[in-house]
C-alpha positions in Angstrom: 24.8 -23.1 19.9 24.1 -20.2 18.0 20.6 -19.6 16.8 20.0 -20.2 13.1 19.5 -16.7 11.4 15.9 -15.8 10.1 15.7 -15.1 6.1 13.5 -12.2 5.2 12.5 -12.2 1.4 12.2 -8.7 0.1 13.2 -5.5 1.3 9.8 -3.8 1.0 8.8 -1.9 3.9 6.7 -5.1 5.3 10.5 -6.8 5.1 12.0 -3.8 6.5 9.9 -3.5 9.7 9.9 -7.2 10.2 13.7 -7.1 9.9 14.1 -4.6 12.5 11.4 -6.0 14.8 13.7 -8.8 15.1 17.1 -7.1 15.1 15.9 -5.2 18.0 15.4 -8.7 20.1 19.1 -9.9 19.2 17.9 -12.1 16.4 20.4 -12.4 13.3 18.5 -11.5 10.0 19.3 -11.9 6.5 17.4 -9.9 4.1 17.4 -10.8 0.3 16.3 -8.6 -2.2 16.1 -9.2 -6.2 16.5 -5.4 -6.4 19.6 -3.2 -5.9 18.0 -1.2 -3.2 15.5 -1.3 -0.6 11.7 -0.3 -0.6 10.1 -2.4 -2.8 7.2 -0.7 -4.3 8.2 2.6 -2.4 10.4 3.3 -5.4 12.0 6.1 -6.8 12.7 6.4 -10.8 15.3 8.5 -12.2 14.6 11.2 -14.9 16.8 13.3 -16.1 19.2 12.9 -13.5 16.3 13.5 -10.6 14.6 10.8 -8.8 10.4 10.7 -8.9 8.6 9.0 -6.3 7.0 6.5 -8.4 5.1 4.1 -6.0 2.9 5.4 -2.7 2.9 8.5 -2.5 0.8 9.7 0.8 2.5 9.6 3.9 -0.2 8.7 7.0 -0.2 7.3 10.5 3.3 8.8 11.4 3.1 7.1 15.0 3.7 3.6 13.4 7.2 4.5 12.4 8.0 6.5 15.4 7.1 3.6 17.4 9.3 1.1 15.0 12.3 3.7 15.4 11.3 4.3 19.0 12.2 0.5 19.6 15.4 0.6 17.7 16.6 3.4 20.4 16.3 6.6 17.8 14.0 9.1 17.0 11.9 8.8 14.1 12.2 12.9 13.3 16.3 12.2 13.8 16.2 10.0 10.8 13.2 11.3 8.3 12.4 14.7 7.5 8.5 15.3 7.6 6.4 18.3 7.1 2.5 18.4 7.8 0.2 19.3 4.9 -2.6 21.5 5.6 -4.2 20.7 2.4 -5.0 16.6 2.1 -5.6 17.0 -1.7 -7.0 19.2 -4.5 -9.7 17.9 -6.4 -11.3 18.8 -9.7 -14.3 17.9 -11.9 -14.1 21.0 -14.6 -12.0 23.7 -14.8 -14.9 25.6 -12.7 -15.4 22.8 -10.1 -12.5 22.5 -7.7 -12.3 21.3 -3.7 -9.4 20.8 -1.3 -9.9 18.8 1.6 -8.1 20.2 4.6 -6.5 18.7 7.8 -9.1 21.0 9.6 -12.2 19.3 9.2 -13.9 22.5 9.7 -11.9 24.2 6.8 -12.9 20.8 4.8 -16.5 21.4 5.6 -16.6 25.2 4.6 -15.0 24.1 1.4 -17.6 21.9 0.6 -20.5 24.2 1.5 -18.9 26.5 -1.1 -19.1 23.9 -3.6 -22.3 21.9 -2.7 -24.0 23.8 -0.1 -24.6 24.1 3.2 -26.5 21.0 3.9 -23.9 19.1 2.3 -21.2 20.5 4.6 -23.2 19.3 7.5 -23.4 16.3 6.1 -19.7 15.9 5.7 -19.5 16.6 9.5 -21.4 13.5 10.3 -19.6 11.1 7.6 -16.6 12.5 9.3 -17.6 11.3 12.9 -18.7 8.0 11.2 -15.3 7.5 9.6 -13.8 8.6 13.1 -16.0 5.4 14.6 -15.3 3.2 12.5 -11.5 3.4 12.7 -11.8 3.6 16.7 -13.8 0.6 16.3 -11.4 -1.5 14.0 -8.2 0.0 15.0 -7.4 -2.3 17.8 -9.7 -5.3 17.2 -8.8 -5.3 13.4 -5.9 -3.6 12.4 -3.5 -4.2 14.8 -4.8 -7.7 15.4 -3.2 -11.4 14.2 -5.1 -12.2 11.2 -8.7 -11.8 13.0 -11.9 -13.7 11.8 -15.7 -12.4 12.2 -16.0 -14.2 15.7 -13.0 -13.2 17.0 -13.5 -9.2 15.5 -16.8 -9.7 17.0 -15.5 -10.7 20.9 -12.5 -8.1 20.7 -15.3 -5.2 19.8 -17.2 -6.2 22.7 -14.0 -6.4 25.0 -13.1 -2.9 23.6 -15.8 -1.0 25.0 -15.7 0.9 21.7 -19.1 0.8 19.5 -20.1 -2.3 18.0 -19.8 -3.7 14.5 -23.4 -3.1 13.4 -22.7 1.0 14.1 -19.9 0.8 11.1 -22.4 -1.0 8.8 -19.8 -3.6 7.8 -22.3 -5.6 5.1 -22.7 -2.3 3.0 -20.8 -1.3 0.2 -19.0 2.3 0.5 -21.1 3.5 -2.6 -24.1 2.5 -0.9 -23.1 4.1 2.8 -21.8 7.5 0.4 -25.1 7.1 -1.6 -27.2 7.5 1.9 -24.4 10.0 3.3 -24.5 12.8 0.6 -26.9 14.2 -1.8 -23.7 15.4 -4.1 -22.6 13.1 -6.6 -19.4 14.9 -6.7 -18.8 13.9 -3.3 -19.8 10.3 -3.6 -17.1 10.2 -5.9 -14.4 12.1 -3.8 -15.0 9.9 -0.7 -15.6 6.9 -2.7 -12.2 6.9 -4.3 -11.1 5.8 -0.9 -11.8 2.5 -2.2 -8.9 2.6 -4.8 -6.5 3.1 -1.5 -6.7 -0.7 -1.1 -7.1 -1.4 -4.9 -10.9 -1.6 -5.1 -14.1 -0.4 -6.6 -16.0 1.9 -4.3 -18.9 -0.1 -5.5 -17.7 -3.3 -4.4 -15.6 -2.6 -1.3 -17.2 -2.7 2.3 -18.3 0.7 3.9 -15.7 0.0 6.6 -12.9 1.6 4.2 -14.3 5.3 4.9 -12.0 4.9 7.7 -9.5 6.3 5.5 -11.0 9.5 5.5 -10.5 9.8 9.5 -6.8 8.4 8.8 -6.1 11.6 6.2 -7.6 13.8 8.8 -5.3 12.8 11.6 -2.3 13.8 9.2 -0.8 14.1 5.8 3.0 14.4 6.0 5.5 15.4 3.5 8.7 13.8 3.3 10.7 16.3 1.4 13.5 14.1 0.1 11.1 12.1 -1.3 9.0 9.3 -0.2 12.1 7.0 -0.8 13.6 8.5 2.2 11.8 6.4 4.5 12.9 3.2 3.0 16.4 4.3 3.0 16.3 5.5 6.8 14.5 2.1 7.6 17.6 0.2 5.9 20.4 2.1 7.5 18.6 1.7 10.8 18.6 -2.0 10.3 22.4 -2.2 9.3 23.1 -0.5 12.3 21.3 -3.3 14.2 23.4 -5.9 12.2 21.0 -7.1 9.8 22.5 -8.3 7.0 21.1 -7.3 3.3 21.7 -9.4 -0.1 20.9 -7.0 -2.8 20.6 -8.1 -6.6 20.2 -11.6 -5.0 16.9 -13.3 -6.2 15.5 -15.9 -4.1 14.7 -19.2 -5.7 13.5 -21.4 -3.2 12.4 -21.8 0.4 13.4 -25.7 1.4 11.6 -27.4 4.2 12.4 -30.6 6.1 9.9 -32.5 8.4 7.1 -30.1 7.4 8.7 -26.8 8.3 11.0 -24.5 6.9 14.8 -25.4 6.7 16.7 -23.2 4.4 16.7 -20.6 1.3 18.5 -21.0 -1.8 19.4 -17.8 -4.2 19.6 -17.9 -8.2 23.7 -18.7 -7.5 22.4 -22.0 -5.7 24.0 -20.6 -2.4 22.0 -22.0 0.4 21.3 -20.7 3.6 20.1 -22.7 6.9 17.8 -20.7 8.7 15.6 -21.1 11.5 12.5 -19.0 9.8 11.5 -17.4 6.5 9.3 -14.1 6.5 8.5 -13.7 3.0 7.5 -10.3 1.9 6.2 -10.9 -1.5 2.9 -11.2 -3.1 1.4 -14.1 -1.4 0.2 -15.4 -5.0 4.1 -15.7 -5.6 4.1 -19.0 -3.1 1.2 -21.0 -4.8 2.3 -20.0 -8.2 5.5 -22.1 -7.6 8.4 -19.0 -7.9 9.9 -20.2 -4.2 9.8 -24.0 -5.0 7.2 -26.9 -4.8 7.7 -27.4 -1.2 5.8 -24.4 -0.3 3.2 -24.0 -3.0 0.7 -24.7 -0.1 1.6 -22.2 2.3 -1.3 -20.2 1.4 -4.6 -20.3 -1.0 -4.5 -19.9 -4.2 -6.3 -16.9 -5.8 -8.3 -16.8 -9.0 -7.1 -13.4 -11.1 -10.4 -11.7 -10.9 -9.8 -11.3 -7.3 -7.0 -9.4 -7.9 -7.0 -5.7 -7.1 -6.0 -2.9 -9.3 -3.0 -2.1 -11.3 -2.0 1.0 -12.8 -0.5 2.7 -15.8 2.0 5.5 -14.4 4.1 8.6 -15.8 7.1 9.5 -14.0 7.9 12.7 -15.8 9.6 16.2 -16.2 7.4 18.4 -17.2 5.7 21.9 -17.6 2.3 23.0 -16.5 -0.2 25.8 -16.6 -3.8 26.7 -16.0 -4.4 24.7 -12.5 -2.5 25.5 -9.8 -1.4 22.2 -8.4 -0.6 21.0 -5.1 1.3 18.3 -3.8 -1.6 15.9 -4.4 -4.1 16.2 -7.0 -7.2 14.4 -8.1 -9.0 15.0 -11.6 -12.0 12.8 -12.0 -13.7 11.2 -14.4 -17.3 11.7 -15.4 -18.7 8.5 -15.4 -17.3 6.8 -12.2 -19.1 3.7 -12.8 -18.2 3.1 -16.2 -14.7 3.3 -15.4 -14.7 0.8 -12.9 -16.8 -1.4 -15.1 -14.1 -0.9 -17.6 -11.2 -2.1 -15.2 -13.2 -5.0 -13.1 -15.2 -6.3 -15.6 -14.0 -5.7 -18.9 -10.3 -6.0 -18.2 -9.4 -2.9 -19.9 -7.8 0.2 -19.6 -10.7 3.0 -18.7 -12.0 5.3 -22.0 -12.0 8.2 -19.5 -9.6 7.6 -16.4 -9.4 9.4 -12.9 -5.9 11.1 -13.1 -3.9 11.3 -9.8 -0.9 13.6 -9.9 1.8 14.2 -7.2 3.7 17.5 -8.2 6.8 16.5 -6.2 8.3 20.0 -6.3 5.0 21.7 -4.5 3.9 21.5 -0.8 0.4 23.3 0.2 1.0 26.5 -1.5 4.3 26.1 -3.7 4.2 28.1 -6.7 6.7 27.5 -9.7 7.7 30.1 -12.0 6.0 30.6 -15.5 7.5 27.4 -17.8 9.8 26.0 -15.2 9.8 22.4 -15.4 8.9 19.9 -12.5 8.8 16.7 -11.4 5.7 15.0 -11.9 4.2 11.5 -10.8 0.8 10.7 -12.8 -1.2 7.2 -12.1 -4.4 5.9 -13.4 -6.2 2.7 -12.4 -5.8 -0.3 -14.8 -6.6 -4.1 -14.8 -4.2 -6.5 -13.4 -3.9 -8.4 -16.3 0.1 -7.9 -16.7 0.9 -11.9 -16.6 -2.1 -12.6 -19.0 -1.9 -10.3 -21.9 0.4 -7.4 -23.6 -0.6 -3.7 -23.5 0.5 -2.8 -26.6 2.1 0.8 -27.6 -1.3 1.8 -29.3 -3.3 1.0 -26.0 -0.7 3.0 -23.9 -0.7 6.0 -26.3 -4.2 6.1 -26.2 -4.4 6.0 -22.2 -1.7 8.9 -22.1 -4.3 10.7 -24.6 -7.4 10.2 -22.7 -5.3 11.2 -19.5 -4.1 14.3 -21.0 -7.9 15.2 -22.1 -8.8 14.7 -18.5 -6.2 16.9 -17.4 -7.3 19.7 -20.0 -11.1 19.5 -19.0 -10.1 20.5 -15.7 -8.0 23.3 -16.8 -4.7 21.7 -16.7 -2.0 21.7 -19.4 0.7 19.3 -19.5 3.7 18.8 -21.7 6.7 16.6 -21.5 9.7 15.7 -23.6 9.3 12.0 -24.3 12.9 11.5 -23.3 11.8 12.6 -20.0 9.2 10.5 -19.3 9.3 7.0 -18.3 5.8 5.0 -18.3 5.0 1.8 -16.3 2.4 -0.5 -17.3 0.8 -3.7 -15.8 3.1 -5.7 -17.7 5.9 -3.9 -16.2 4.6 -4.5 -12.6 4.4 -8.0 -13.1 7.8 -7.8 -14.0 8.5 -6.0 -10.6 6.5 -8.3 -8.5 6.1 -11.7 -10.0 2.9 -13.7 -9.9 0.6 -10.4 -9.1 -0.4 -9.7 -12.6 0.5 -5.9 -11.8 -2.0 -5.8 -9.0 -0.1 -3.3 -6.5 -2.4 -4.2 -3.3 -2.7 -8.3 -3.3 -6.4 -9.3 -3.0 -9.4 -6.4 -3.9 -11.3 -5.8 -0.9 -14.2 -6.8 -2.6 -17.3 -7.7 -0.2 -17.2 -7.9 3.7 -15.4 -11.1 4.0 -12.5 -10.0 1.7 -10.7 -8.5 4.8 -10.8 -11.7 6.4 -9.5 -13.9 3.4 -6.6 -12.2 3.2 -3.3 -14.4 4.4 -2.3 -13.5 8.0 1.3 -13.6 9.3 1.5 -17.2 10.2 1.5 -19.7 6.9 0.2 -23.4 6.5 4.1 -24.0 6.4 5.9 -24.2 10.2 8.4 -21.5 10.3 7.2 -19.5 7.0 5.6 -16.1 8.0 4.1 -13.6 5.5 4.2 -9.7 5.2 3.4 -7.1 3.2 0.5 -5.2 1.7 -1.2 -8.5 0.2 -1.6 -10.0 3.7 -3.4 -8.8 6.8 -4.0 -6.0 7.8 -3.8 -4.7 4.0 -2.0 -2.4 1.3 -0.5 1.1 1.9 2.8 2.2 3.7 1.6 1.9 7.3 -0.2 -1.3 6.8 2.9 -2.8 5.2 4.9 -1.7 8.0 2.4 -3.1 10.4 2.4 -6.4 8.6 6.1 -6.6 9.2 5.6 -6.5 13.1 3.1 -8.6 12.8 4.9 -11.3 11.3 7.8 -10.9 13.6 5.5 -11.0 16.5 4.1 -14.2 15.5 7.8 -15.8 15.0 8.5 -14.5 18.1 5.7 -15.8 20.1 6.4 -19.4 18.4 10.0 -19.2 19.2 9.0 -18.8 22.8 6.5 -21.6 22.6 9.2 -24.1 21.3 11.2 -22.8 24.1 8.8 -23.9 26.5 8.2 -27.1 24.9 11.9 -27.8 25.5 12.7 -28.1 21.7 15.7 -27.0 20.3 17.2 -25.8 16.8 19.4 -28.5 15.3 21.9 -27.6 12.2 19.8 -27.5 9.1 16.7 -25.9 11.2 15.1 -29.3 12.0 13.0 -29.1 15.7 13.3 -32.0 17.4 12.1 -33.2 21.2 
């Protein structure tokens, strides 16, 4: 009897990685995607006839994807064109205060010394060592592990032979650690921004997020054809392996029988009997009932105040002058605590935002001709309240004005025609990713317990597995890919257990003895 297929809900990076992991082991996979193309948050927006990456723009941990492609029998470099960046990002606090961070940490230390003095350069090197130790402690014991808890993490750490958990100060906030590491408030602000990679506040997130500094030092790559190239390559590879994709197909219900997944049903009432489901959606969609009452209890419901950051983004073609943009650029607000107070406490757009710009036609040194139009993606952090209130046009216009003021203070003049600019708000992100409120990173990593409370690969419903940035090990392109692989691994382990217990899968997906 032929094995029933596995249904994957969502063709984001987590869903694509899970589909590939299963297909390489000969399992039939059907992927449902409500959009017309793969990628999920890894999306490109067409502006004036050109695609602009309008989701994740930083590509790290390339080895994860090399392994994914290698398992499918192809070389990553043959499918995705990458180029290492020497400058990780250019940062600015004013027109006179700028700092480049480099892949070469000695060059970074030299640049920090020029900005803040030799003592801070030495502190930076010590911080880099601590960030590396944190990453090495958590890489195998936490990041690659099936949903760990504090006890299992401690046991794995002891067995791994790396430095203990106490050495990485897991109970400190990132800001507390940075306050003890650096005297210059600009450096605290710079490295505190790594908390936003997980959609969190540096004043509430754990110190372990300093590991992001080490991840970037290990390499940041430029994808010359855009980040969406990665999703397209994963999709093509999955098709080559026989994965079936159903685009423009919104899944409305995951059905169960005898306490386990039975089938899935689309908006057109077409039903697919399946042996298991991997749900690559925001976990909040399950308890919200977006996939039907039978799976509402699959994961615990989270309070809205536990959500991560949302954003207001501007995807545009425009002209710039004054500030020498590189590919990645950060323009800091003057009052960092107030910025996160506005977002997480007051639930409003920051009165003075920190602004990230990805200048997609530039690399490390790429200069454009004067007045030449270029593709820009601008992002400011915002509260994830897109399902609770509407951001009106006046609020968004005010946000755009404060964004331009921050850029101007740092020496950048930016102009764009209204017909060459697309703005995405928390309300829009809620529409794109229902039940999230517009949160882009799942649950905020606030407090040392937060990382342990993200849903793991296995849900409370047999045969229903979870993947995506809202699940363990967390947000970001490589972490989402790992979540998909962990979901596939959990499913395969459970299938093996089922086989050993002499169970067979009957039509309809019900396991019997």
